[in-house]
PDB file of N, CA, C and O in Angstrom:
ATOM      1  N   UNK A   1     106.236 107.570  91.487  1.00  0.00           N
ATOM      2  CA  UNK A   1     105.416 107.037  92.553  1.00  0.00           C
ATOM      3  C   UNK A   1     104.275 106.246  91.920  1.00  0.00           C
ATOM      4  O   UNK A   1     103.659 106.685  90.949  1.00  0.00           O
ATOM      5  N   UNK A   2     104.007 105.072  92.489  1.00  0.00           N
ATOM      6  CA  UNK A   2     102.889 104.240  92.037  1.00  0.00           C
ATOM      7  C   UNK A   2     101.874 104.119  93.165  1.00  0.00           C
ATOM      8  O   UNK A   2     102.231 104.106  94.343  1.00  0.00           O
ATOM      9  N   UNK A   3     100.600 104.030  92.783  1.00  0.00           N
ATOM     10  CA  UNK A   3      99.530 103.930  93.774  1.00  0.00           C
ATOM     11  C   UNK A   3      98.646 102.731  93.447  1.00  0.00           C
ATOM     12  O   UNK A   3      98.390 102.418  92.284  1.00  0.00           O
ATOM     13  N   UNK A   4      98.188 102.070  94.510  1.00  0.00           N
ATOM     14  CA  UNK A   4      97.278 100.934  94.371  1.00  0.00           C
ATOM     15  C   UNK A   4      96.168 101.053  95.406  1.00  0.00           C
ATOM     16  O   UNK A   4      96.359 101.610  96.487  1.00  0.00           O
ATOM     17  N   UNK A   5      94.997 100.514  95.050  1.00  0.00           N
ATOM     18  CA  UNK A   5      93.885 100.430  95.993  1.00  0.00           C
ATOM     19  C   UNK A   5      93.537  98.957  96.153  1.00  0.00           C
ATOM     20  O   UNK A   5      93.259  98.272  95.169  1.00  0.00           O
ATOM     21  N   UNK A   6      93.552  98.471  97.377  1.00  0.00           N
ATOM     22  CA  UNK A   6      93.177  97.098  97.677  1.00  0.00           C
ATOM     23  C   UNK A   6      91.648  97.013  97.662  1.00  0.00           C
ATOM     24  O   UNK A   6      90.985  97.518  98.568  1.00  0.00           O
ATOM     25  N   UNK A   7      91.100  96.377  96.640  1.00  0.00           N
ATOM     26  CA  UNK A   7      89.652  96.306  96.485  1.00  0.00           C
ATOM     27  C   UNK A   7      88.976  95.507  97.595  1.00  0.00           C
ATOM     28  O   UNK A   7      87.796  95.712  97.876  1.00  0.00           O
ATOM     29  N   UNK A   8      89.709  94.608  98.221  1.00  0.00           N
ATOM     30  CA  UNK A   8      89.148  93.836  99.330  1.00  0.00           C
ATOM     31  C   UNK A   8      88.973  94.704 100.583  1.00  0.00           C
ATOM     32  O   UNK A   8      88.134  94.407 101.433  1.00  0.00           O
ATOM     33  N   UNK A   9      89.759  95.766 100.691  1.00  0.00           N
ATOM     34  CA  UNK A   9      89.676  96.653 101.850  1.00  0.00           C
ATOM     35  C   UNK A   9      88.809  97.881 101.610  1.00  0.00           C
ATOM     36  O   UNK A   9      88.167  98.374 102.538  1.00  0.00           O
ATOM     37  N   UNK A  10      88.781  98.381 100.384  1.00  0.00           N
ATOM     38  CA  UNK A  10      88.043  99.607 100.068  1.00  0.00           C
ATOM     39  C   UNK A  10      86.555  99.431 100.374  1.00  0.00           C
ATOM     40  O   UNK A  10      85.932  98.453  99.960  1.00  0.00           O
ATOM     41  N   UNK A  11      86.005 100.395 101.103  1.00  0.00           N
ATOM     42  CA  UNK A  11      84.588 100.368 101.463  1.00  0.00           C
ATOM     43  C   UNK A  11      83.792 101.492 100.797  1.00  0.00           C
ATOM     44  O   UNK A  11      82.609 101.672 101.085  1.00  0.00           O
ATOM     45  N   UNK A  12      84.437 102.241  99.912  1.00  0.00           N
ATOM     46  CA  UNK A  12      83.721 103.274  99.169  1.00  0.00           C
ATOM     47  C   UNK A  12      83.426 104.533  99.954  1.00  0.00           C
ATOM     48  O   UNK A  12      82.396 105.169  99.730  1.00  0.00           O
ATOM     49  N   UNK A  13      84.299 104.906 100.861  1.00  0.00           N
ATOM     50  CA  UNK A  13      84.102 106.141 101.625  1.00  0.00           C
ATOM     51  C   UNK A  13      84.294 107.387 100.759  1.00  0.00           C
ATOM     52  O   UNK A  13      83.794 108.457 101.106  1.00  0.00           O
ATOM     53  N   UNK A  14      85.000 107.267  99.652  1.00  0.00           N
ATOM     54  CA  UNK A  14      85.249 108.306  98.632  1.00  0.00           C
ATOM     55  C   UNK A  14      86.196 109.424  99.085  1.00  0.00           C
ATOM     56  O   UNK A  14      86.372 110.405  98.362  1.00  0.00           O
ATOM     57  N   UNK A  15      86.801 109.295 100.254  1.00  0.00           N
ATOM     58  CA  UNK A  15      87.695 110.349 100.736  1.00  0.00           C
ATOM     59  C   UNK A  15      88.901 110.531  99.835  1.00  0.00           C
ATOM     60  O   UNK A  15      89.376 111.652  99.656  1.00  0.00           O
ATOM     61  N   UNK A  16      89.406 109.441  99.262  1.00  0.00           N
ATOM     62  CA  UNK A  16      90.579 109.541  98.394  1.00  0.00           C
ATOM     63  C   UNK A  16      90.273 110.399  97.164  1.00  0.00           C
ATOM     64  O   UNK A  16      91.094 111.218  96.751  1.00  0.00           O
ATOM     65  N   UNK A  17      89.097 110.206  96.589  1.00  0.00           N
ATOM     66  CA  UNK A  17      88.729 110.990  95.406  1.00  0.00           C
ATOM     67  C   UNK A  17      88.505 112.454  95.751  1.00  0.00           C
ATOM     68  O   UNK A  17      88.681 113.328  94.902  1.00  0.00           O
ATOM     69  N   UNK A  18      88.121 112.723  96.983  1.00  0.00           N
ATOM     70  CA  UNK A  18      87.983 114.117  97.412  1.00  0.00           C
ATOM     71  C   UNK A  18      89.357 114.758  97.576  1.00  0.00           C
ATOM     72  O   UNK A  18      89.535 115.935  97.265  1.00  0.00           O
ATOM     73  N   UNK A  19      90.328 113.988  98.064  1.00  0.00           N
ATOM     74  CA  UNK A  19      91.680 114.513  98.290  1.00  0.00           C
ATOM     75  C   UNK A  19      92.494 114.595  96.999  1.00  0.00           C
ATOM     76  O   UNK A  19      93.299 115.510  96.824  1.00  0.00           O
ATOM     77  N   UNK A  20      92.279 113.631  96.092  1.00  0.00           N
ATOM     78  CA  UNK A  20      93.066 113.570  94.849  1.00  0.00           C
ATOM     79  C   UNK A  20      92.155 113.177  93.680  1.00  0.00           C
ATOM     80  O   UNK A  20      92.243 112.060  93.170  1.00  0.00           O
ATOM     81  N   UNK A  21      91.290 114.090  93.261  1.00  0.00           N
ATOM     82  CA  UNK A  21      90.309 113.761  92.227  1.00  0.00           C
ATOM     83  C   UNK A  21      90.896 113.406  90.863  1.00  0.00           C
ATOM     84  O   UNK A  21      90.245 112.730  90.067  1.00  0.00           O
ATOM     85  N   UNK A  22      92.106 113.851  90.591  1.00  0.00           N
ATOM     86  CA  UNK A  22      92.726 113.533  89.303  1.00  0.00           C
ATOM     87  C   UNK A  22      93.465 112.199  89.335  1.00  0.00           C
ATOM     88  O   UNK A  22      93.964 111.742  88.307  1.00  0.00           O
ATOM     89  N   UNK A  23      93.538 111.581  90.492  1.00  0.00           N
ATOM     90  CA  UNK A  23      94.269 110.328  90.643  1.00  0.00           C
ATOM     91  C   UNK A  23      93.331 109.134  90.832  1.00  0.00           C
ATOM     92  O   UNK A  23      93.607 108.039  90.343  1.00  0.00           O
ATOM     93  N   UNK A  24      92.223 109.350  91.541  1.00  0.00           N
ATOM     94  CA  UNK A  24      91.301 108.262  91.854  1.00  0.00           C
ATOM     95  C   UNK A  24      89.973 108.434  91.138  1.00  0.00           C
ATOM     96  O   UNK A  24      89.461 109.545  91.002  1.00  0.00           O
ATOM     97  N   UNK A  25      89.421 107.305  90.681  1.00  0.00           N
ATOM     98  CA  UNK A  25      88.088 107.309  90.104  1.00  0.00           C
ATOM     99  C   UNK A  25      87.216 106.376  90.929  1.00  0.00           C
ATOM    100  O   UNK A  25      87.703 105.412  91.519  1.00  0.00           O
ATOM    101  N   UNK A  26      85.919 106.674  90.966  1.00  0.00           N
ATOM    102  CA  UNK A  26      84.992 105.913  91.778  1.00  0.00           C
ATOM    103  C   UNK A  26      84.064 105.088  90.907  1.00  0.00           C
ATOM    104  O   UNK A  26      83.626 105.532  89.846  1.00  0.00           O
ATOM    105  N   UNK A  27      83.769 103.879  91.369  1.00  0.00           N
ATOM    106  CA  UNK A  27      82.836 103.008  90.678  1.00  0.00           C
ATOM    107  C   UNK A  27      81.437 103.605  90.804  1.00  0.00           C
ATOM    108  O   UNK A  27      81.039 104.036  91.887  1.00  0.00           O
ATOM    109  N   UNK A  28      80.696 103.631  89.706  1.00  0.00           N
ATOM    110  CA  UNK A  28      79.351 104.211  89.705  1.00  0.00           C
ATOM    111  C   UNK A  28      78.368 103.425  90.570  1.00  0.00           C
ATOM    112  O   UNK A  28      77.381 103.985  91.047  1.00  0.00           O
ATOM    113  N   UNK A  29      78.623 102.154  90.774  1.00  0.00           N
ATOM    114  CA  UNK A  29      77.687 101.305  91.506  1.00  0.00           C
ATOM    115  C   UNK A  29      77.896 101.366  93.012  1.00  0.00           C
ATOM    116  O   UNK A  29      76.951 101.619  93.759  1.00  0.00           O
ATOM    117  N   UNK A  30      79.127 101.137  93.466  1.00  0.00           N
ATOM    118  CA  UNK A  30      79.354 101.031  94.902  1.00  0.00           C
ATOM    119  C   UNK A  30      80.300 102.087  95.471  1.00  0.00           C
ATOM    120  O   UNK A  30      80.540 102.107  96.678  1.00  0.00           O
ATOM    121  N   UNK A  31      80.831 102.950  94.636  1.00  0.00           N
ATOM    122  CA  UNK A  31      81.712 104.009  95.107  1.00  0.00           C
ATOM    123  C   UNK A  31      83.125 103.579  95.416  1.00  0.00           C
ATOM    124  O   UNK A  31      83.930 104.388  95.876  1.00  0.00           O
ATOM    125  N   UNK A  32      83.445 102.310  95.170  1.00  0.00           N
ATOM    126  CA  UNK A  32      84.813 101.846  95.424  1.00  0.00           C
ATOM    127  C   UNK A  32      85.777 102.572  94.505  1.00  0.00           C
ATOM    128  O   UNK A  32      85.446 102.920  93.372  1.00  0.00           O
ATOM    129  N   UNK A  33      86.957 102.788  95.011  1.00  0.00           N
ATOM    130  CA  UNK A  33      87.968 103.578  94.323  1.00  0.00           C
ATOM    131  C   UNK A  33      88.969 102.710  93.573  1.00  0.00           C
ATOM    132  O   UNK A  33      89.229 101.564  93.937  1.00  0.00           O
ATOM    133  N   UNK A  34      89.513 103.290  92.526  1.00  0.00           N
ATOM    134  CA  UNK A  34      90.657 102.696  91.838  1.00  0.00           C
ATOM    135  C   UNK A  34      91.459 103.840  91.239  1.00  0.00           C
ATOM    136  O   UNK A  34      90.912 104.901  90.939  1.00  0.00           O
ATOM    137  N   UNK A  35      92.760 103.620  91.066  1.00  0.00           N
ATOM    138  CA  UNK A  35      93.561 104.682  90.466  1.00  0.00           C
ATOM    139  C   UNK A  35      93.246 104.825  88.979  1.00  0.00           C
ATOM    140  O   UNK A  35      93.004 103.836  88.287  1.00  0.00           O
ATOM    141  N   UNK A  36      93.251 106.048  88.505  1.00  0.00           N
ATOM    142  CA  UNK A  36      93.075 106.297  87.075  1.00  0.00           C
ATOM    143  C   UNK A  36      94.220 105.632  86.317  1.00  0.00           C
ATOM    144  O   UNK A  36      94.026 105.064  85.242  1.00  0.00           O
ATOM    145  N   UNK A  37      95.408 105.714  86.893  1.00  0.00           N
ATOM    146  CA  UNK A  37      96.619 105.095  86.356  1.00  0.00           C
ATOM    147  C   UNK A  37      97.490 104.701  87.545  1.00  0.00           C
ATOM    148  O   UNK A  37      97.491 105.395  88.562  1.00  0.00           O
ATOM    149  N   UNK A  38      98.231 103.598  87.434  1.00  0.00           N
ATOM    150  CA  UNK A  38      99.109 103.234  88.550  1.00  0.00           C
ATOM    151  C   UNK A  38     100.198 104.279  88.823  1.00  0.00           C
ATOM    152  O   UNK A  38     100.636 104.442  89.962  1.00  0.00           O
ATOM    153  N   UNK A  39     100.628 104.980  87.777  1.00  0.00           N
ATOM    154  CA  UNK A  39     101.656 106.016  87.928  1.00  0.00           C
ATOM    155  C   UNK A  39     100.999 107.340  88.325  1.00  0.00           C
ATOM    156  O   UNK A  39     100.099 107.825  87.640  1.00  0.00           O
ATOM    157  N   UNK A  40     101.452 107.910  89.425  1.00  0.00           N
ATOM    158  CA  UNK A  40     100.925 109.195  89.881  1.00  0.00           C
ATOM    159  C   UNK A  40     101.536 110.301  89.036  1.00  0.00           C
ATOM    160  O   UNK A  40     102.760 110.389  88.931  1.00  0.00           O
ATOM    161  N   UNK A  41     100.702 111.157  88.424  1.00  0.00           N
ATOM    162  CA  UNK A  41     101.234 112.258  87.623  1.00  0.00           C
ATOM    163  C   UNK A  41     102.084 113.213  88.460  1.00  0.00           C
ATOM    164  O   UNK A  41     101.807 113.442  89.638  1.00  0.00           O
ATOM    165  N   UNK A  42     103.100 113.753  87.844  1.00  0.00           N
ATOM    166  CA  UNK A  42     103.985 114.706  88.519  1.00  0.00           C
ATOM    167  C   UNK A  42     103.163 115.858  89.088  1.00  0.00           C
ATOM    168  O   UNK A  42     102.253 116.372  88.438  1.00  0.00           O
ATOM    169  N   UNK A  43     103.496 116.245  90.294  1.00  0.00           N
ATOM    170  CA  UNK A  43     102.823 117.358  90.943  1.00  0.00           C
ATOM    171  C   UNK A  43     101.636 116.951  91.794  1.00  0.00           C
ATOM    172  O   UNK A  43     101.099 117.777  92.532  1.00  0.00           O
ATOM    173  N   UNK A  44     101.211 115.689  91.708  1.00  0.00           N
ATOM    174  CA  UNK A  44     100.050 115.243  92.478  1.00  0.00           C
ATOM    175  C   UNK A  44     100.427 114.327  93.639  1.00  0.00           C
ATOM    176  O   UNK A  44      99.558 113.763  94.304  1.00  0.00           O
ATOM    177  N   UNK A  45     101.717 114.186  93.873  1.00  0.00           N
ATOM    178  CA  UNK A  45     102.182 113.277  94.913  1.00  0.00           C
ATOM    179  C   UNK A  45     101.659 113.657  96.294  1.00  0.00           C
ATOM    180  O   UNK A  45     101.262 112.778  97.059  1.00  0.00           O
ATOM    181  N   UNK A  46     101.648 114.932  96.626  1.00  0.00           N
ATOM    182  CA  UNK A  46     101.193 115.345  97.957  1.00  0.00           C
ATOM    183  C   UNK A  46      99.704 115.073  98.140  1.00  0.00           C
ATOM    184  O   UNK A  46      99.262 114.767  99.248  1.00  0.00           O
ATOM    185  N   UNK A  47      98.927 115.180  97.064  1.00  0.00           N
ATOM    186  CA  UNK A  47      97.503 114.850  97.145  1.00  0.00           C
ATOM    187  C   UNK A  47      97.310 113.365  97.425  1.00  0.00           C
ATOM    188  O   UNK A  47      96.426 112.983  98.192  1.00  0.00           O
ATOM    189  N   UNK A  48      98.140 112.528  96.802  1.00  0.00           N
ATOM    190  CA  UNK A  48      98.045 111.083  97.017  1.00  0.00           C
ATOM    191  C   UNK A  48      98.417 110.739  98.455  1.00  0.00           C
ATOM    192  O   UNK A  48      97.751 109.916  99.083  1.00  0.00           O
ATOM    193  N   UNK A  49      99.458 111.350  98.977  1.00  0.00           N
ATOM    194  CA  UNK A  49      99.848 111.106 100.365  1.00  0.00           C
ATOM    195  C   UNK A  49      98.701 111.505 101.300  1.00  0.00           C
ATOM    196  O   UNK A  49      98.425 110.801 102.271  1.00  0.00           O
ATOM    197  N   UNK A  50      98.045 112.605 101.020  1.00  0.00           N
ATOM    198  CA  UNK A  50      96.901 113.037 101.814  1.00  0.00           C
ATOM    199  C   UNK A  50      95.762 112.022 101.712  1.00  0.00           C
ATOM    200  O   UNK A  50      95.098 111.736 102.708  1.00  0.00           O
ATOM    201  N   UNK A  51      95.535 111.483 100.527  1.00  0.00           N
ATOM    202  CA  UNK A  51      94.499 110.467 100.336  1.00  0.00           C
ATOM    203  C   UNK A  51      94.817 109.202 101.120  1.00  0.00           C
ATOM    204  O   UNK A  51      93.932 108.614 101.741  1.00  0.00           O
ATOM    205  N   UNK A  52      96.076 108.783 101.093  1.00  0.00           N
ATOM    206  CA  UNK A  52      96.493 107.597 101.850  1.00  0.00           C
ATOM    207  C   UNK A  52      96.192 107.801 103.330  1.00  0.00           C
ATOM    208  O   UNK A  52      95.653 106.910 103.986  1.00  0.00           O
ATOM    209  N   UNK A  53      96.533 108.953 103.847  1.00  0.00           N
ATOM    210  CA  UNK A  53      96.322 109.239 105.268  1.00  0.00           C
ATOM    211  C   UNK A  53      94.846 109.334 105.623  1.00  0.00           C
ATOM    212  O   UNK A  53      94.472 109.054 106.762  1.00  0.00           O
ATOM    213  N   UNK A  54      93.998 109.722 104.674  1.00  0.00           N
ATOM    214  CA  UNK A  54      92.576 109.913 104.962  1.00  0.00           C
ATOM    215  C   UNK A  54      91.765 108.623 104.861  1.00  0.00           C
ATOM    216  O   UNK A  54      90.624 108.586 105.322  1.00  0.00           O
ATOM    217  N   UNK A  55      92.316 107.581 104.280  1.00  0.00           N
ATOM    218  CA  UNK A  55      91.555 106.346 104.063  1.00  0.00           C
ATOM    219  C   UNK A  55      91.351 105.601 105.387  1.00  0.00           C
ATOM    220  O   UNK A  55      92.319 105.119 105.975  1.00  0.00           O
ATOM    221  N   UNK A  56      90.105 105.500 105.862  1.00  0.00           N
ATOM    222  CA  UNK A  56      89.869 104.831 107.140  1.00  0.00           C
ATOM    223  C   UNK A  56      90.123 103.324 107.090  1.00  0.00           C
ATOM    224  O   UNK A  56      90.348 102.700 108.126  1.00  0.00           O
ATOM    225  N   UNK A  57      90.088 102.747 105.910  1.00  0.00           N
ATOM    226  CA  UNK A  57      90.303 101.305 105.766  1.00  0.00           C
ATOM    227  C   UNK A  57      91.757 100.950 105.473  1.00  0.00           C
ATOM    228  O   UNK A  57      92.111  99.772 105.437  1.00  0.00           O
ATOM    229  N   UNK A  58      92.608 101.966 105.263  1.00  0.00           N
ATOM    230  CA  UNK A  58      94.018 101.755 104.895  1.00  0.00           C
ATOM    231  C   UNK A  58      94.125 100.913 103.625  1.00  0.00           C
ATOM    232  O   UNK A  58      94.967 100.021 103.520  1.00  0.00           O
ATOM    233  N   UNK A  59      93.250 101.218 102.665  1.00  0.00           N
ATOM    234  CA  UNK A  59      93.189 100.444 101.417  1.00  0.00           C
ATOM    235  C   UNK A  59      94.146 100.944 100.345  1.00  0.00           C
ATOM    236  O   UNK A  59      94.330 100.269  99.332  1.00  0.00           O
ATOM    237  N   UNK A  60      94.755 102.097 100.535  1.00  0.00           N
ATOM    238  CA  UNK A  60      95.605 102.702  99.516  1.00  0.00           C
ATOM    239  C   UNK A  60      97.068 102.505  99.901  1.00  0.00           C
ATOM    240  O   UNK A  60      97.456 102.726 101.048  1.00  0.00           O
ATOM    241  N   UNK A  61      97.862 102.093  98.941  1.00  0.00           N
ATOM    242  CA  UNK A  61      99.300 101.957  99.184  1.00  0.00           C
ATOM    243  C   UNK A  61     100.066 102.632  98.054  1.00  0.00           C
ATOM    244  O   UNK A  61      99.595 102.705  96.919  1.00  0.00           O
ATOM    245  N   UNK A  62     101.239 103.116  98.382  1.00  0.00           N
ATOM    246  CA  UNK A  62     102.107 103.746  97.396  1.00  0.00           C
ATOM    247  C   UNK A  62     103.480 103.104  97.471  1.00  0.00           C
ATOM    248  O   UNK A  62     103.890 102.590  98.511  1.00  0.00           O
ATOM    249  N   UNK A  63     104.181 103.145  96.349  1.00  0.00           N
ATOM    250  CA  UNK A  63     105.582 102.722  96.356  1.00  0.00           C
ATOM    251  C   UNK A  63     106.368 103.687  95.506  1.00  0.00           C
ATOM    252  O   UNK A  63     105.853 104.270  94.552  1.00  0.00           O
ATOM    253  N   UNK A  64     107.607 103.843  95.863  1.00  0.00           N
ATOM    254  CA  UNK A  64     108.450 104.821  95.175  1.00  0.00           C
ATOM    255  C   UNK A  64     108.274 106.181  95.791  1.00  0.00           C
ATOM    256  O   UNK A  64     107.424 106.388  96.657  1.00  0.00           O
ATOM    257  N   UNK A  65     109.089 107.103  95.335  1.00  0.00           N
ATOM    258  CA  UNK A  65     109.024 108.471  95.840  1.00  0.00           C
ATOM    259  C   UNK A  65     108.912 109.419  94.672  1.00  0.00           C
ATOM    260  O   UNK A  65     109.156 109.067  93.518  1.00  0.00           O
ATOM    261  N   UNK A  66     108.544 110.601  95.004  1.00  0.00           N
ATOM    262  CA  UNK A  66     108.361 111.630  93.973  1.00  0.00           C
ATOM    263  C   UNK A  66     109.674 112.056  93.386  1.00  0.00           C
ATOM    264  O   UNK A  66     109.707 112.914  92.505  1.00  0.00           O
TER     265      UNK A  66
END
């Protein structure tokens, strides 16, 4: 599974990092999110799906399956 954050849509709500802290990192300046790595580590797929669902801006996308 691969994950991406659309920087044009991300508003820095930080919900993704709360749902999947090992997958998303936050910018120190504005709180915008980016994936630590495009590849989601094994076992964290359900956290990423939860993060996708929690994003109010729909800035997170995934491709592939676990």
